[in-house]
N, CA, C, O and the ligand as a Tripos MOL2 file, in Angstrom:
@<TRIPOS>MOLECULE
protein
  273   271    69     0     0
PROTEIN
NO_CHARGES

@<TRIPOS>ATOM
      1 N         -48.1130    5.1350  -40.7240 N.3       1 MET1
      2 CA        -49.2480    5.5840  -39.8830 C.3       1 MET1
      3 C         -49.8800    6.8250  -40.5050 C.2       1 MET1
      4 O         -49.1900    7.7960  -40.8140 O.2       1 MET1
      5 N         -51.1920    6.7840  -40.6850 N.am      2 LYS2
      6 CA        -51.8720    7.9190  -41.3000 C.3       2 LYS2
      7 C         -52.6290    8.7010  -40.2220 C.2       2 LYS2
      8 O         -53.4700    8.1380  -39.5200 O.2       2 LYS2
      9 N         -52.3330    9.9840  -40.0930 N.am      3 PRO3
     10 CA        -53.0150   10.7770  -39.0550 C.3       3 PRO3
     11 C         -54.5190   10.8300  -39.2390 C.2       3 PRO3
     12 O         -55.2650   10.9350  -38.2650 O.2       3 PRO3
     13 N         -54.9670   10.7570  -40.4840 N.am      4 VAL4
     14 CA        -56.4070   10.8200  -40.7630 C.3       4 VAL4
     15 C         -57.1030    9.6140  -40.1440 C.2       4 VAL4
     16 O         -58.1980    9.7150  -39.5920 O.2       4 VAL4
     17 N         -56.4250    8.4590  -40.2550 N.am      5 ARG5
     18 CA        -57.0040    7.2190  -39.7390 C.3       5 ARG5
     19 C         -57.1380    7.2880  -38.2090 C.2       5 ARG5
     20 O         -58.1330    6.8320  -37.6460 O.2       5 ARG5
     21 N         -56.1210    7.8650  -37.5440 N.am      6 ILE6
     22 CA        -56.1560    7.9950  -36.0830 C.3       6 ILE6
     23 C         -57.3450    8.8600  -35.6760 C.2       6 ILE6
     24 O         -58.0740    8.5290  -34.7410 O.2       6 ILE6
     25 N         -57.5320    9.9670  -36.3850 N.am      7 ASP7
     26 CA        -58.6600   10.8540  -36.1010 C.3       7 ASP7
     27 C         -59.9830   10.0900  -36.2430 C.2       7 ASP7
     28 O         -60.8810   10.2150  -35.4100 O.2       7 ASP7
     29 N         -60.0810    9.3050  -37.3030 N.am      8 ALA8
     30 CA        -61.3040    8.5530  -37.5430 C.3       8 ALA8
     31 C         -61.5210    7.5290  -36.4310 C.2       8 ALA8
     32 O         -62.6520    7.3100  -35.9950 O.2       8 ALA8
     33 N         -60.4300    6.9000  -35.9740 N.am      9 ASP9
     34 CA        -60.5590    5.9020  -34.9080 C.3       9 ASP9
     35 C         -60.9970    6.5470  -33.6000 C.2       9 ASP9
     36 O         -61.7400    5.9610  -32.8120 O.2       9 ASP9
     37 N         -60.5100    7.7790  -33.3900 N.am     10 LYS10
     38 CA        -60.8600    8.4790  -32.1450 C.3      10 LYS10
     39 C         -62.3490    8.8270  -32.1330 C.2      10 LYS10
     40 O         -63.0350    8.6650  -31.1230 O.2      10 LYS10
     41 N         -62.8280    9.3080  -33.2780 N.am     11 THR11
     42 CA        -64.2230    9.7360  -33.3430 C.3      11 THR11
     43 C         -65.1540    8.5300  -33.4020 C.2      11 THR11
     44 O         -66.2170    8.5260  -32.7820 O.2      11 THR11
     45 N         -64.7470    7.5080  -34.1520 N.am     12 PHE12
     46 CA        -65.5860    6.3300  -34.3080 C.3      12 PHE12
     47 C         -64.8010    5.0950  -33.8830 C.2      12 PHE12
     48 O         -64.1550    4.4650  -34.7200 O.2      12 PHE12
     49 N         -64.8410    4.7380  -32.6130 N.am     13 PRO13
     50 CA        -64.1230    3.5350  -32.2000 C.3      13 PRO13
     51 C         -64.7420    2.3020  -32.8390 C.2      13 PRO13
     52 O         -65.9590    2.2430  -33.0090 O.2      13 PRO13
     53 N         -63.9110    1.3000  -33.2010 N.am     14 PRO14
     54 CA        -64.4750    0.1030  -33.8380 C.3      14 PRO14
     55 C         -65.3770   -0.6590  -32.8790 C.2      14 PRO14
     56 O         -65.1290   -0.7290  -31.6760 O.2      14 PRO14
     57 N         -66.4320   -1.2290  -33.4530 N.am     15 ARG15
     58 CA        -67.3750   -1.9960  -32.6370 C.3      15 ARG15
     59 C         -67.1230   -3.4770  -32.8390 C.2      15 ARG15
     60 O         -66.6470   -3.9010  -33.8920 O.2      15 ARG15
     61 N         -67.4450   -4.2590  -31.8220 N.am     16 GLU16
     62 CA        -67.2980   -5.7000  -31.9530 C.3      16 GLU16
     63 C         -68.5770   -6.2720  -32.5300 C.2      16 GLU16
     64 O         -69.6750   -6.0160  -32.0350 O.2      16 GLU16
     65 N         -68.4110   -7.0490  -33.5840 N.am     17 CYS17
     66 CA        -69.5720   -7.6410  -34.2420 C.3      17 CYS17
     67 C         -70.1670   -8.7380  -33.3650 C.2      17 CYS17
     68 O         -69.4430   -9.6500  -32.9670 O.2      17 CYS17
     69 N         -71.4660   -8.6820  -33.0490 N.am     18 PRO18
     70 CA        -72.0870   -9.7390  -32.2460 C.3      18 PRO18
     71 C         -72.1810  -11.0590  -33.0100 C.2      18 PRO18
     72 O         -72.3300  -12.1250  -32.4130 O.2      18 PRO18
     73 N         -72.0920  -10.9720  -34.3280 N.am     19 GLY19
     74 CA        -72.2260  -12.1730  -35.1450 C.3      19 GLY19
     75 C         -70.9760  -13.0210  -35.1810 C.2      19 GLY19
     76 O         -71.0440  -14.2450  -35.0690 O.2      19 GLY19
     77 N         -69.8030  -12.3580  -35.3430 N.am     20 CYS20
     78 CA        -68.5650  -13.1200  -35.5050 C.3      20 CYS20
     79 C         -67.4500  -12.6250  -34.5950 C.2      20 CYS20
     80 O         -66.3230  -13.1090  -34.6950 O.2      20 CYS20
     81 N         -67.7370  -11.6590  -33.6960 N.am     21 ALA21
     82 CA        -66.7850  -11.1510  -32.7090 C.3      21 ALA21
     83 C         -65.5680  -10.4890  -33.3510 C.2      21 ALA21
     84 O         -64.5040  -10.4120  -32.7370 O.2      21 ALA21
     85 N         -65.7230  -10.0140  -34.5810 N.am     22 MET22
     86 CA        -64.6370   -9.3010  -35.2360 C.3      22 MET22
     87 C         -64.8410   -7.8010  -35.0240 C.2      22 MET22
     88 O         -65.9650   -7.3240  -34.8710 O.2      22 MET22
     89 N         -63.7100   -7.0640  -35.0180 N.am     23 GLU23
     90 CA        -63.8240   -5.6120  -34.8680 C.3      23 GLU23
     91 C         -64.1830   -5.0050  -36.2190 C.2      23 GLU23
     92 O         -63.4900   -5.2000  -37.2170 O.2      23 GLU23
     93 N         -65.2830   -4.2650  -36.2190 N.am     24 VAL24
     94 CA        -65.7840   -3.6340  -37.4330 C.3      24 VAL24
     95 C         -65.6430   -2.1230  -37.2750 C.2      24 VAL24
     96 O         -66.0640   -1.5750  -36.2560 O.2      24 VAL24
     97 N         -65.0570   -1.4340  -38.2660 N.am     25 PRO25
     98 CA        -64.9750    0.0310  -38.1830 C.3      25 PRO25
     99 C         -66.3640    0.6370  -38.0230 C.2      25 PRO25
    100 O         -67.3370    0.1650  -38.6110 O.2      25 PRO25
    101 N         -66.4340    1.6990  -37.2080 N.am     26 ALA26
    102 CA        -67.7440    2.2710  -36.8720 C.3      26 ALA26
    103 C         -68.4420    2.8480  -38.0940 C.2      26 ALA26
    104 O         -69.6690    2.9440  -38.1260 O.2      26 ALA26
    105 N         -67.6460    3.2390  -39.1180 N.am     27 ASN27
    106 CA        -68.3040    3.7940  -40.3070 C.3      27 ASN27
    107 C         -68.8990    2.6910  -41.1830 C.2      27 ASN27
    108 O         -69.5980    2.9740  -42.1560 O.2      27 ASN27
    109 N         -68.6170    1.4230  -40.8310 N.am     28 ASN28
    110 CA        -69.2490    0.3000  -41.5170 C.3      28 ASN28
    111 C         -70.5040   -0.0880  -40.7530 C.2      28 ASN28
    112 O         -70.4260   -0.5250  -39.6050 O.2      28 ASN28
    113 N         -71.6500    0.0700  -41.3790 N.am     29 ASN29
    114 CA        -72.8870   -0.2990  -40.6950 C.3      29 ASN29
    115 C         -73.1850   -1.7690  -40.8580 C.2      29 ASN29
    116 O         -74.0980   -2.3000  -40.2270 O.2      29 ASN29
    117 N         -72.4000   -2.4400  -41.7260 N.am     30 ARG30
    118 CA        -72.5880   -3.8730  -41.9150 C.3      30 ARG30
    119 C         -71.2440   -4.5640  -41.7740 C.2      30 ARG30
    120 O         -70.2370   -4.1050  -42.3130 O.2      30 ARG30
    121 N         -71.2370   -5.6730  -41.0450 N.am     31 CYS31
    122 CA        -70.0030   -6.4330  -40.8500 C.3      31 CYS31
    123 C         -69.5490   -7.0060  -42.1880 C.2      31 CYS31
    124 O         -70.3220   -7.6890  -42.8610 O.2      31 CYS31
    125 N         -68.2810   -6.7320  -42.5870 N.am     32 PRO32
    126 CA        -67.8120   -7.2560  -43.8770 C.3      32 PRO32
    127 C         -67.5530   -8.7510  -43.8380 C.2      32 PRO32
    128 O         -67.4120   -9.3700  -44.8920 O.2      32 PRO32
    129 N         -67.4880   -9.3480  -42.6600 N.am     33 ILE33
    130 CA        -67.1820  -10.7790  -42.5570 C.3      33 ILE33
    131 C         -68.4500  -11.6300  -42.5930 C.2      33 ILE33
    132 O         -68.5500  -12.5710  -43.3800 O.2      33 ILE33
    133 N         -69.4210  -11.2940  -41.7330 N.am     34 CYS34
    134 CA        -70.6200  -12.1380  -41.6610 C.3      34 CYS34
    135 C         -71.8670  -11.4180  -42.1660 C.2      34 CYS34
    136 O         -72.9280  -12.0300  -42.2840 O.2      34 CYS34
    137 N         -71.7510  -10.1180  -42.4650 N.am     35 GLY35
    138 CA        -72.8920   -9.3970  -43.0090 C.3      35 GLY35
    139 C         -73.8910   -8.9520  -41.9600 C.2      35 GLY35
    140 O         -75.0340   -8.6320  -42.2890 O.2      35 GLY35
    141 N         -73.4730   -8.9260  -40.6930 N.am     36 TYR36
    142 CA        -74.3870   -8.4810  -39.6350 C.3      36 TYR36
    143 C         -74.6730   -6.9930  -39.7860 C.2      36 TYR36
    144 O         -73.7550   -6.1940  -39.9720 O.2      36 TYR36
    145 N         -75.9320   -6.6280  -39.7060 N.am     37 ASP37
    146 CA        -76.3310   -5.2230  -39.7910 C.3      37 ASP37
    147 C         -76.3260   -4.6110  -38.3990 C.2      37 ASP37
    148 O         -77.0180   -5.0880  -37.4990 O.2      37 ASP37
    149 N         -75.5420   -3.5510  -38.2260 N.am     38 PHE38
    150 CA        -75.5100   -2.8790  -36.9380 C.3      38 PHE38
    151 C         -76.7150   -1.9570  -36.8110 C.2      38 PHE38
    152 O         -76.9930   -1.1650  -37.7100 O.2      38 PHE38
    153 N         -77.4270   -2.0600  -35.7000 N.am     39 PRO39
    154 CA        -78.5440   -1.1320  -35.5060 C.3      39 PRO39
    155 C         -78.0140    0.2750  -35.3080 C.2      39 PRO39
    156 O         -77.2230    0.5250  -34.3990 O.2      39 PRO39
    157 N         -78.4400    1.1720  -36.1390 N.am     40 ASN40
    158 CA        -77.9740    2.5610  -36.0710 C.3      40 ASN40
    159 C         -78.8470    3.3380  -35.0970 C.2      40 ASN40
    160 O         -80.0600    3.4200  -35.2870 O.2      40 ASN40
    161 N         -78.2490    3.9060  -34.0580 N.am     41 PRO41
    162 CA        -79.0740    4.7190  -33.1530 C.3      41 PRO41
    163 C         -79.6460    5.9130  -33.8830 C.2      41 PRO41
    164 O         -78.9030    6.7750  -34.3550 O.2      41 PRO41
    165 N         -80.9580    5.9670  -33.9790 N.am     42 SER42
    166 CA        -81.6050    7.0290  -34.7420 C.3      42 SER42
    167 C         -81.6400    8.3210  -33.9390 C.2      42 SER42
    168 O         -81.6490    8.2730  -32.7090 O.2      42 SER42
    169 N         -81.6610    9.4710  -34.5980 N.am     43 PRO43
    170 CA        -81.7600   10.7520  -33.8810 C.3      43 PRO43
    171 C         -83.0070   10.8260  -33.0160 C.2      43 PRO43
    172 O         -83.0190   11.5220  -32.0000 O.2      43 PRO43
    173 N         -84.0500   10.1180  -33.4080 N.am     44 ARG44
    174 CA        -85.2970   10.1310  -32.6560 C.3      44 ARG44
    175 C         -85.0610    9.5500  -31.2630 C.2      44 ARG44
    176 O         -85.5410   10.0960  -30.2690 O.2      44 ARG44
    177 N         -84.3170    8.4360  -31.1930 N.am     45 GLN45
    178 CA        -84.0450    7.8070  -29.9020 C.3      45 GLN45
    179 C         -83.2310    8.7450  -29.0180 C.2      45 GLN45
    180 O         -83.4790    8.8440  -27.8160 O.2      45 GLN45
    181 N         -82.2470    9.4420  -29.6230 N.am     46 LYS46
    182 CA        -81.4410   10.3820  -28.8560 C.3      46 LYS46
    183 C         -82.3400   11.4760  -28.3050 C.2      46 LYS46
    184 O         -82.1870   11.9150  -27.1660 O.2      46 LYS46
    185 N         -83.2860   11.9090  -29.1400 N.am     47 HIS47
    186 CA        -84.2230   12.9500  -28.7560 C.3      47 HIS47
    187 C         -85.0460   12.4850  -27.5540 C.2      47 HIS47
    188 O         -85.2170   13.2290  -26.5890 O.2      47 HIS47
    189 N         -85.5510   11.2610  -27.6160 N.am     48 MET48
    190 CA        -86.3610   10.7090  -26.5340 C.3      48 MET48
    191 C         -85.5430   10.6470  -25.2480 C.2      48 MET48
    192 O         -86.0510   10.9550  -24.1700 O.2      48 MET48
    193 N         -84.2710   10.2470  -25.3620 N.am     49 LYS49
    194 CA        -83.4080   10.1690  -24.1880 C.3      49 LYS49
    195 C         -83.2530   11.5510  -23.5790 C.2      49 LYS49
    196 O         -83.2890   11.7020  -22.3580 O.2      49 LYS49
    197 N         -83.0820   12.5590  -24.4230 N.am     50 PHE50
    198 CA        -82.8920   13.9270  -23.9550 C.3      50 PHE50
    199 C         -84.1200   14.3930  -23.1860 C.2      50 PHE50
    200 O         -83.9930   14.9490  -22.0950 O.2      50 PHE50
    201 N         -85.3160   14.1700  -23.7480 N.am     51 TRP51
    202 CA        -86.5390   14.6250  -23.0950 C.3      51 TRP51
    203 C         -86.8090   13.8260  -21.8330 C.2      51 TRP51
    204 O         -87.3610   14.3520  -20.8670 O.2      51 TRP51
    205 N         -86.4220   12.5540  -21.8360 N.am     52 GLY52
    206 CA        -86.5500   11.7520  -20.6270 C.3      52 GLY52
    207 C         -85.7250   12.3450  -19.5050 C.2      52 GLY52
    208 O         -86.1790   12.4110  -18.3630 O.2      52 GLY52
    209 N         -84.4960   12.7830  -19.8290 N.am     53 ALA53
    210 CA        -83.6110   13.3880  -18.8370 C.3      53 ALA53
    211 C         -84.1980   14.7060  -18.3430 C.2      53 ALA53
    212 O         -84.1290   15.0070  -17.1520 O.2      53 ALA53
    213 N         -84.7740   15.4930  -19.2510 N.am     54 VAL54
    214 CA        -85.3650   16.7840  -18.8790 C.3      54 VAL54
    215 C         -86.5330   16.5610  -17.9200 C.2      54 VAL54
    216 O         -86.6600   17.2570  -16.9130 O.2      54 VAL54
    217 N         -87.3840   15.5830  -18.2400 N.am     55 ILE55
    218 CA        -88.5480   15.3070  -17.3910 C.3      55 ILE55
    219 C         -88.0930   14.8520  -16.0050 C.2      55 ILE55
    220 O         -88.6620   15.2620  -14.9940 O.2      55 ILE55
    221 N         -87.0600   13.9990  -15.9640 N.am     56 MET56
    222 CA        -86.5380   13.5390  -14.6810 C.3      56 MET56
    223 C         -86.0160   14.7070  -13.8610 C.2      56 MET56
    224 O         -86.2340   14.7760  -12.6520 O.2      56 MET56
    225 N         -85.3190   15.6310  -14.5330 N.am     57 LEU57
    226 CA        -84.7530   16.7940  -13.8500 C.3      57 LEU57
    227 C         -85.8640   17.6760  -13.2860 C.2      57 LEU57
    228 O         -85.7770   18.1380  -12.1480 O.2      57 LEU57
    229 N         -86.9130   17.9080  -14.0850 N.am     58 VAL58
    230 CA        -88.0370   18.7420  -13.6540 C.3      58 VAL58
    231 C         -88.7220   18.0870  -12.4540 C.2      58 VAL58
    232 O         -89.0550   18.7640  -11.4810 O.2      58 VAL58
    233 N         -88.9310   16.7700  -12.5230 N.am     59 LEU59
    234 CA        -89.5630   16.0560  -11.4130 C.3      59 LEU59
    235 C         -88.7090   16.1670  -10.1560 C.2      59 LEU59
    236 O         -89.2250   16.3520   -9.0540 O.2      59 LEU59
    237 N         -87.3820   16.0510  -10.3400 N.am     60 PHE60
    238 CA        -86.4550   16.1330   -9.2120 C.3      60 PHE60
    239 C         -86.5550   17.5120   -8.5520 C.2      60 PHE60
    240 O         -86.6370   17.6160   -7.3280 O.2      60 PHE60
    241 N         -86.5470   18.5630   -9.3660 N.am     61 ILE61
    242 CA        -86.6390   19.9270   -8.8430 C.3      61 ILE61
    243 C         -87.9750   20.1100   -8.1270 C.2      61 ILE61
    244 O         -88.0430   20.7240   -7.0630 O.2      61 ILE61
    245 N         -89.0410   19.5660   -8.7300 N.am     62 PHE62
    246 CA        -90.3700   19.6820   -8.1350 C.3      62 PHE62
    247 C         -90.4010   19.0260   -6.7470 C.2      62 PHE62
    248 O         -90.9490   19.5930   -5.8020 O.2      62 PHE62
    249 N         -89.8200   17.8510   -6.6340 N.am     63 VAL63
    250 CA        -89.7880   17.1250   -5.3590 C.3      63 VAL63
    251 C         -88.9660   17.9070   -4.3370 C.2      63 VAL63
    252 O         -89.3510   18.0080   -3.1720 O.2      63 VAL63
    253 N         -87.8230   18.4660   -4.7800 N.am     64 MET64
    254 CA        -86.9730   19.2380   -3.8850 C.3      64 MET64
    255 C         -87.7070   20.4770   -3.3760 C.2      64 MET64
    256 O         -87.5830   20.8380   -2.2060 O.2      64 MET64
    257 N         -88.4730   21.1310   -4.2600 N.am     65 LEU65
    258 CA        -89.2040   22.3270   -3.8720 C.3      65 LEU65
    259 C         -90.2910   21.9850   -2.8410 C.2      65 LEU65
    260 O         -90.5870   22.7740   -1.9440 O.2      65 LEU65
    261 N         -90.8670   20.8080   -2.9900 N.am     66 ARG66
    262 CA        -91.9280   20.4060   -2.0580 C.3      66 ARG66
    263 C         -91.3450   20.0580   -0.6980 C.2      66 ARG66
    264 O         -92.0160   20.1940    0.3250 O.2      66 ARG66
    265 N         -90.1090   19.6120   -0.6890 N.am     67 LEU67
    266 CA        -89.4760   19.2260    0.5720 C.3      67 LEU67
    267 C         -89.1600   20.4520    1.4230 C.2      67 LEU67
    268 O         -89.2210   20.3890    2.6510 O.2      67 LEU67
    269 N         -88.8250   21.5630    0.7770 N.am     68 PHE68
    270 CA        -88.4370   22.7460    1.5530 C.3      68 PHE68
    271 C         -89.6020   23.7200    1.7560 C.2      68 PHE68
    272 O         -89.4330   24.7630    2.3880 O.2      68 PHE68
    273 ZN        -69.5300  -10.2170  -38.2160 Zn       69 ZN69
@<TRIPOS>BOND
     1     1     2 1
     2     2     3 1
     3     3     4 2
     4     3     5 am
     5     5     6 1
     6     6     7 1
     7     7     8 2
     8     7     9 am
     9     9    10 1
    10    10    11 1
    11    11    12 2
    12    11    13 am
    13    13    14 1
    14    14    15 1
    15    15    16 2
    16    15    17 am
    17    17    18 1
    18    18    19 1
    19    19    20 2
    20    19    21 am
    21    21    22 1
    22    22    23 1
    23    23    24 2
    24    23    25 am
    25    25    26 1
    26    26    27 1
    27    27    28 2
    28    27    29 am
    29    29    30 1
    30    30    31 1
    31    31    32 2
    32    31    33 am
    33    33    34 1
    34    34    35 1
    35    35    36 2
    36    35    37 am
    37    37    38 1
    38    38    39 1
    39    39    40 2
    40    39    41 am
    41    41    42 1
    42    42    43 1
    43    43    44 2
    44    43    45 am
    45    45    46 1
    46    46    47 1
    47    47    48 2
    48    47    49 am
    49    49    50 1
    50    50    51 1
    51    51    52 2
    52    51    53 am
    53    53    54 1
    54    54    55 1
    55    55    56 2
    56    55    57 am
    57    57    58 1
    58    58    59 1
    59    59    60 2
    60    59    61 am
    61    61    62 1
    62    62    63 1
    63    63    64 2
    64    63    65 am
    65    65    66 1
    66    66    67 1
    67    67    68 2
    68    67    69 am
    69    69    70 1
    70    70    71 1
    71    71    72 2
    72    71    73 am
    73    73    74 1
    74    74    75 1
    75    75    76 2
    76    75    77 am
    77    77    78 1
    78    78    79 1
    79    79    80 2
    80    79    81 am
    81    81    82 1
    82    82    83 1
    83    83    84 2
    84    83    85 am
    85    85    86 1
    86    86    87 1
    87    87    88 2
    88    87    89 am
    89    89    90 1
    90    90    91 1
    91    91    92 2
    92    91    93 am
    93    93    94 1
    94    94    95 1
    95    95    96 2
    96    95    97 am
    97    97    98 1
    98    98    99 1
    99    99   100 2
   100    99   101 am
   101   101   102 1
   102   102   103 1
   103   103   104 2
   104   103   105 am
   105   105   106 1
   106   106   107 1
   107   107   108 2
   108   107   109 am
   109   109   110 1
   110   110   111 1
   111   111   112 2
   112   111   113 am
   113   113   114 1
   114   114   115 1
   115   115   116 2
   116   115   117 am
   117   117   118 1
   118   118   119 1
   119   119   120 2
   120   119   121 am
   121   121   122 1
   122   122   123 1
   123   123   124 2
   124   123   125 am
   125   125   126 1
   126   126   127 1
   127   127   128 2
   128   127   129 am
   129   129   130 1
   130   130   131 1
   131   131   132 2
   132   131   133 am
   133   133   134 1
   134   134   135 1
   135   135   136 2
   136   135   137 am
   137   137   138 1
   138   138   139 1
   139   139   140 2
   140   139   141 am
   141   141   142 1
   142   142   143 1
   143   143   144 2
   144   143   145 am
   145   145   146 1
   146   146   147 1
   147   147   148 2
   148   147   149 am
   149   149   150 1
   150   150   151 1
   151   151   152 2
   152   151   153 am
   153   153   154 1
   154   154   155 1
   155   155   156 2
   156   155   157 am
   157   157   158 1
   158   158   159 1
   159   159   160 2
   160   159   161 am
   161   161   162 1
   162   162   163 1
   163   163   164 2
   164   163   165 am
   165   165   166 1
   166   166   167 1
   167   167   168 2
   168   167   169 am
   169   169   170 1
   170   170   171 1
   171   171   172 2
   172   171   173 am
   173   173   174 1
   174   174   175 1
   175   175   176 2
   176   175   177 am
   177   177   178 1
   178   178   179 1
   179   179   180 2
   180   179   181 am
   181   181   182 1
   182   182   183 1
   183   183   184 2
   184   183   185 am
   185   185   186 1
   186   186   187 1
   187   187   188 2
   188   187   189 am
   189   189   190 1
   190   190   191 1
   191   191   192 2
   192   191   193 am
   193   193   194 1
   194   194   195 1
   195   195   196 2
   196   195   197 am
   197   197   198 1
   198   198   199 1
   199   199   200 2
   200   199   201 am
   201   201   202 1
   202   202   203 1
   203   203   204 2
   204   203   205 am
   205   205   206 1
   206   206   207 1
   207   207   208 2
   208   207   209 am
   209   209   210 1
   210   210   211 1
   211   211   212 2
   212   211   213 am
   213   213   214 1
   214   214   215 1
   215   215   216 2
   216   215   217 am
   217   217   218 1
   218   218   219 1
   219   219   220 2
   220   219   221 am
   221   221   222 1
   222   222   223 1
   223   223   224 2
   224   223   225 am
   225   225   226 1
   226   226   227 1
   227   227   228 2
   228   227   229 am
   229   229   230 1
   230   230   231 1
   231   231   232 2
   232   231   233 am
   233   233   234 1
   234   234   235 1
   235   235   236 2
   236   235   237 am
   237   237   238 1
   238   238   239 1
   239   239   240 2
   240   239   241 am
   241   241   242 1
   242   242   243 1
   243   243   244 2
   244   243   245 am
   245   245   246 1
   246   246   247 1
   247   247   248 2
   248   247   249 am
   249   249   250 1
   250   250   251 1
   251   251   252 2
   252   251   253 am
   253   253   254 1
   254   254   255 1
   255   255   256 2
   256   255   257 am
   257   257   258 1
   258   258   259 1
   259   259   260 2
   260   259   261 am
   261   261   262 1
   262   262   263 1
   263   263   264 2
   264   263   265 am
   265   265   266 1
   266   266   267 1
   267   267   268 2
   268   267   269 am
   269   269   270 1
   270   270   271 1
   271   271   272 2
@<TRIPOS>SUBSTRUCTURE
     1 MET1         2 RESIDUE 1 A MET
     2 LYS2         6 RESIDUE 1 A LYS
     3 PRO3        10 RESIDUE 1 A PRO
     4 VAL4        14 RESIDUE 1 A VAL
     5 ARG5        18 RESIDUE 1 A ARG
     6 ILE6        22 RESIDUE 1 A ILE
     7 ASP7        26 RESIDUE 1 A ASP
     8 ALA8        30 RESIDUE 1 A ALA
     9 ASP9        34 RESIDUE 1 A ASP
    10 LYS10       38 RESIDUE 1 A LYS
    11 THR11       42 RESIDUE 1 A THR
    12 PHE12       46 RESIDUE 1 A PHE
    13 PRO13       50 RESIDUE 1 A PRO
    14 PRO14       54 RESIDUE 1 A PRO
    15 ARG15       58 RESIDUE 1 A ARG
    16 GLU16       62 RESIDUE 1 A GLU
    17 CYS17       66 RESIDUE 1 A CYS
    18 PRO18       70 RESIDUE 1 A PRO
    19 GLY19       74 RESIDUE 1 A GLY
    20 CYS20       78 RESIDUE 1 A CYS
    21 ALA21       82 RESIDUE 1 A ALA
    22 MET22       86 RESIDUE 1 A MET
    23 GLU23       90 RESIDUE 1 A GLU
    24 VAL24       94 RESIDUE 1 A VAL
    25 PRO25       98 RESIDUE 1 A PRO
    26 ALA26      102 RESIDUE 1 A ALA
    27 ASN27      106 RESIDUE 1 A ASN
    28 ASN28      110 RESIDUE 1 A ASN
    29 ASN29      114 RESIDUE 1 A ASN
    30 ARG30      118 RESIDUE 1 A ARG
    31 CYS31      122 RESIDUE 1 A CYS
    32 PRO32      126 RESIDUE 1 A PRO
    33 ILE33      130 RESIDUE 1 A ILE
    34 CYS34      134 RESIDUE 1 A CYS
    35 GLY35      138 RESIDUE 1 A GLY
    36 TYR36      142 RESIDUE 1 A TYR
    37 ASP37      146 RESIDUE 1 A ASP
    38 PHE38      150 RESIDUE 1 A PHE
    39 PRO39      154 RESIDUE 1 A PRO
    40 ASN40      158 RESIDUE 1 A ASN
    41 PRO41      162 RESIDUE 1 A PRO
    42 SER42      166 RESIDUE 1 A SER
    43 PRO43      170 RESIDUE 1 A PRO
    44 ARG44      174 RESIDUE 1 A ARG
    45 GLN45      178 RESIDUE 1 A GLN
    46 LYS46      182 RESIDUE 1 A LYS
    47 HIS47      186 RESIDUE 1 A HIS
    48 MET48      190 RESIDUE 1 A MET
    49 LYS49      194 RESIDUE 1 A LYS
    50 PHE50      198 RESIDUE 1 A PHE
    51 TRP51      202 RESIDUE 1 A TRP
    52 GLY52      206 RESIDUE 1 A GLY
    53 ALA53      210 RESIDUE 1 A ALA
    54 VAL54      214 RESIDUE 1 A VAL
    55 ILE55      218 RESIDUE 1 A ILE
    56 MET56      222 RESIDUE 1 A MET
    57 LEU57      226 RESIDUE 1 A LEU
    58 VAL58      230 RESIDUE 1 A VAL
    59 LEU59      234 RESIDUE 1 A LEU
    60 PHE60      238 RESIDUE 1 A PHE
    61 ILE61      242 RESIDUE 1 A ILE
    62 PHE62      246 RESIDUE 1 A PHE
    63 VAL63      250 RESIDUE 1 A VAL
    64 MET64      254 RESIDUE 1 A MET
    65 LEU65      258 RESIDUE 1 A LEU
    66 ARG66      262 RESIDUE 1 A ARG
    67 LEU67      266 RESIDUE 1 A LEU
    68 PHE68      270 RESIDUE 1 A PHE
    69 ZN69       273 GROUP 0 **** ****
């Protein structure tokens, strides 16, 4: 058992390939069995999610302020 491997598994859990249902290590962006390309979540999408949450929070606070 290699401790480095455990750390890697913790940080990057293996994903199930939609193409062949095999477990693919998260650091592999392409399935070694069927060659399926995993869509990589881009930082831009994360950014959009963050701003979406901020806007929702601001709207929520605004509605709460109007209620009182
Ligand atoms: Zn596959």
